[in-house]
C-alpha positions, -999 to +999 in steps of 0.1 A: -354-640+831-374-638+862-342-646+884-332-620+914-307-602+918-297-576+946-304-551+918-332-559+901-366-542+902-393-552+920-413-569+898-411-578+866-428-560+836-446-569+802-432-546+773-422-545+740-384-541+724-392-508+716-401-502+751-379-519+768-353-498+748-370-461+756-374-477+798-336-483+797-327-447+781-350-436+809-327-449+834-295-435+815-309-405+815-289-391+780-277-348+779-294-353+742-320-377+722-326-361+687-347-382+666-369-386+633-400-413+639-397-441+611-417-481+616-408-495+637-385-476+656-410-455+663-424-462+693-389-459+713-388-423+709-425-417+716-422-434+746-390-418+755-407-383+750-431-388+772-408-393+803-392-365+789-426-343+789-434-359+820-399-350+837-389-380+845-353-373+830-336-342+823-326-350+785-330-322+757-351-339+736-353-327+696-372-337+671-360-326+636-369-330+601-349-362+588-331-388+596-299-373+580-306-340+600-314-366+633-273-381+629-258-348+619-273-335+652-260-361+674-225-363+662-223-322+670-240-329+706-216-360+714-186-338+703-196-308+725-197-335+752-234-348+757-242-382+758-264-387+729-289-414+717-305-417+690-328-444+669-339-451+633-350-483+612-345-493+572-343-462+548-339-441+581-302-457+583-300-451+546-309-415+547-284-414+576-255-431+554-239-400+550-234-394+580-223-425+595-184-432+587-184-391+599-199-397+630-174-429+641-146-404+619-152-383+646-147-409+673-183-394+692-196-423+712-233-420+698-257-451+708-281-457+681-308-485+683-316-503+653-352-517+645-343-537+618-364-538+590-364-542+551-348-519+528-369-508+501-372-521+473-394-532+467-413-512+493-415-537+520-415-526+561-409-560+577-378-579+589-343-585+575-309-569+582-307-554+552-304-519+570-273-527+596-254-546+569-253-513+552-238-501+581-212-526+587-181-514+570-188-473+583-165-479+618-200-485+640-197-510+667-231-533+663-240-556+686-275-579+685-306-588+707-324-622+708-353-608+725-369-578+746-346-587+777-316-584+755-327-553+735-331-536+771-295-549+788-282-540+752-294-509+754-271-504+785-240-521+787-236-506+745-231-474+759-203-483+785-185-502+759-189-471+736-177-447+755-147-463+770-117-442+762-098-472+746-125-473+724-146-439+714-166-453+686-207-451+678-224-484+684-261-497+671-281-519+694-300-541+668-337-556+677-354-570+650-382-553+636-419-559+645-406-594+661-390-581+689-401-543+688-436-549+688-436-582+708-449-579+742-425-600+767-416-607+800-388-590+811-370-583+842-350-542+846-330-533+871-334-504+896-330-467+884-302-460+907-278-496+895-286-482+860-272-451+867-242-468+884-235-490+863-234-466+831-218-435+855-212-400+838-204-392+805-165-385+806-159-371+769-126-371+752-116-332+737-151-316+737-154-291+720-171-267+747-141-276+770-129-235+757-094-245+785-085-266+762-097-254+725-098-283+693-113-289+665-136-319+651-137-330+610-114-315+594-103-323+560-080-348+560-051-353+538-031-385+521-006-383+548-034-383+579-067-399+561-052-438+566-040-435+596-065-417+615-087-446+599-063-474+611-068-456+647-104-469+646-088-504+635-072-508+668-098-490+689-125-519+675-098-541+684-097-533+716-137-529+719-134-568+722-116-573+756-137-539+771-167-557+762-159-589+778-151-571+805-186-549+806-207-580+798-188-592+830-197-561+851-232-566+836-233-602+846-225-590+885-256-565+881-279-586+866-271-622+872-276-622+832-245-634+818-238-624+779-203-630+758-190-617+724-204-652+708-233-672+719-235-707+717-263-733+720-253-777+720-220-763+698-198-788+720-203-822+710-224-814+676-206-824+643-230-797+625-236-759+639-250-730+623-248-692+632-277-665+627-282-631+644-313-616+663-345-630+672-337-660+646-314-674+672-344-685+698-362-701+669-332-717+658-324-731+692-356-749+692-352-767+660-314-777+673-338-796+701-358-812+678-329-824+657-311-836+688-342-858+699-341-872+662-300-882+667-284-852+647-258-835+663-263-796+654-257-766+675-265-731+669-246-694+675-254-661+669-226-636+671-239-612+700-210-588+690-207-584+651-186-555+648-161-557+661-158-592+639-152-621+668-130-640+643-114-663+673-146-671+686-161-678+655-128-701+647-130-723+676-165-731+674-158-741+633-128-760+647-132-798+641-168-796+624-180-814+600-201-786+580-209-750+594-243-736+583-244-697+581-280-682+583-280-645+569-309-623+567-297-602+541-287-608+501-254-591+489-269-596+450-238-607+430-223-625+456-232-645+492-248-636+518-227-606+538-220-628+569-211-663+549-177-649+537-164-637+575-171-666+586-152-684+564-124-667+567-122-670+604-127-709+601-096-706+576-079-699+603-085-737+614-092-767+591-118-759+572-147-772+570-173-774+545-192-743+541-232-735+533-248-701+531-282-703+533-303-669+526-338-663+545-363-641+559-358-611+534-389-589+538-403-603+572-407-639+555-419-660+579-397-686+589-405-714+606-384-739+631-392-767+603-376-745+575-344-742+596-348-778+603-347-784+564-313-764+564-295-787+585-310-819+569-301-807+532-265-803+546-269-835+567-280-857+537-255-835+513-280-821+492-275-781+498-260-760+478-231-738+489-257-708+488-294-718+493-325-694+493-346-710+526-383-707+514-383-692+478-382-719+447-344-720+438 
């Protein structure tokens, strides 16, 4: 993480995940930020509001009365032609939900940081992926961070992906609540000028305030137009894969840190692999190392880009494997974990390995390296169920 590049800042810093996101925002200097505080996202907008108060950015920071109002304001601000950011978590994202598909249908590249947190009830404020999974079908791009460095890096790269004129969709930057948002880690930031140059100026398409070229946004869409307009978003999502690859490659040249649509660890020669999202990727890598030391050929992968779903990369990783484990940190009650059927569908493009779903870590329940090791061991011993619940008696 601390390898120097020509564009590294003078020194590494110790910072929590929320602070890292706020720092990226400061370096980008968006036109508008609208937000409502909710734990564990609050530090992002608190830190950024200090940058605004101290004159370090030119951003118009707007305190609103609710998360629904925050996203409504962001959608209209972006439509007007302003680069616009927001942040939320859990119930806040749920309160925004009505505006999620509207924002994406308006094709405005709003960037939203989501401090992933359980959606109540029962009442719980700890980490799982219940909030972002409720948004997975709303037309937003979605990327995940494993650690604080990646929360910073994704906050910069996400803007360039979303604002690309071949994409023009809003984007969620996911960082695990408390595990990343409040944990202080060592991080290598970039120089302010390098970030500004990388992101570039905002070039909106069809902004409402371009009065020389009048347009209308978000009109009533009857049956003849609704489906075709939705399909345009499907095409934009597909194009976003190549755009993300290009942006990640450009960011690697700038920072020395390489990212992929799907990150993998020791998967090439593995007989059994697992898929996981977010900070658990790091824990799973430790589990893999320990099991490798015991002679088990296992590996783990993380879909860095969750929307658009990287089907080809997932299928390639599943090809030739004996077993595939999908670790879901959300429970779709009455069905599987949400990522499991999507990995199965991707794997079906090739000869299917045996597929296993493990639901884990709900409500912030601790999942240790030993727990992840036990998932592999259950599968390899032939004792695993198709759907298992890691950490509860079932």
